[in-house]
C-alpha positions as CSV (number, residue, x, y, z in Angstrom):
1,M,-112.6,-22.4,-45.4
2,E,-108.8,-22.6,-45.4
3,A,-107.2,-20.1,-43.0
4,N,-104.9,-18.8,-45.8
5,R,-107.7,-18.2,-48.3
6,K,-109.0,-14.6,-48.5
7,L,-112.7,-13.9,-48.4
8,S,-112.2,-11.7,-51.5
9,D,-111.1,-14.7,-53.4
10,A,-113.8,-17.1,-52.1
11,L,-116.9,-18.3,-53.8
12,W,-120.2,-19.2,-52.0
13,G,-119.3,-22.9,-52.3
14,D,-116.0,-22.4,-50.5
15,L,-117.8,-21.2,-47.3
16,E,-118.1,-23.7,-44.5
17,T,-119.8,-21.8,-41.6
18,D,-122.6,-19.4,-41.2
19,E,-120.1,-16.8,-39.9
20,E,-118.2,-17.0,-43.2
21,R,-121.5,-16.6,-45.1
22,V,-122.4,-13.5,-43.1
23,D,-119.0,-11.9,-43.8
24,F,-119.2,-12.9,-47.4
25,L,-122.6,-11.2,-47.9
26,I,-121.8,-8.2,-45.7
27,S,-118.7,-7.6,-47.8
28,G,-120.7,-7.4,-51.0
29,R,-119.2,-10.6,-52.5
30,G,-122.7,-12.1,-52.8
31,F,-123.7,-9.4,-55.2
32,E,-120.3,-9.3,-56.9
33,T,-120.4,-13.0,-57.7
34,G,-124.0,-12.8,-58.9
35,I,-125.6,-15.2,-56.3
36,I,-127.9,-12.6,-54.6
37,A,-129.5,-9.3,-55.4
38,K,-127.8,-6.3,-53.8
39,A,-131.1,-5.1,-52.3
40,I,-131.5,-8.2,-50.1
41,Q,-127.9,-9.3,-49.3
42,H,-127.9,-7.6,-45.9
43,E,-131.2,-9.2,-44.8
44,V,-130.0,-12.6,-45.9
45,A,-126.7,-12.1,-44.0
46,M,-128.7,-11.2,-40.9
47,A,-130.7,-14.4,-41.3
48,F,-127.4,-16.4,-41.4
49,Q,-126.2,-14.5,-38.3
50,F,-129.4,-15.3,-36.5
51,R,-129.2,-19.0,-37.5
52,S,-125.6,-19.1,-36.2
53,E,-126.6,-17.6,-32.9
54,I,-129.4,-20.1,-32.4
55,I,-127.2,-23.0,-33.2
56,K,-124.6,-21.8,-30.7
57,E,-127.3,-21.4,-28.0
58,R,-128.6,-24.9,-28.6
59,M,-125.2,-26.5,-28.7
60,G,-123.8,-24.4,-25.9
61,P,-122.2,-25.6,-22.7
62,K,-124.0,-28.7,-21.5
63,A,-125.1,-29.0,-18.0
64,A,-122.8,-31.1,-15.8
65,P,-124.2,-34.5,-15.2
66,E,-125.8,-35.0,-11.8
67,D,-124.3,-37.6,-9.4
């Protein structure tokens, strides 16, 4: 998402990363925009957070090549 665009003005389709999706859902925008039920938005946000962490672990620093 563009750096100058506010999360409060964003729509789900504007989000590019899992971190942005987590922030969007935690802020309540998911419910406000009608894409998710209020009762589950926190759990779905935590799923995106978990996914983000797993991706970071798997794509983390690569071991230095052995000579």
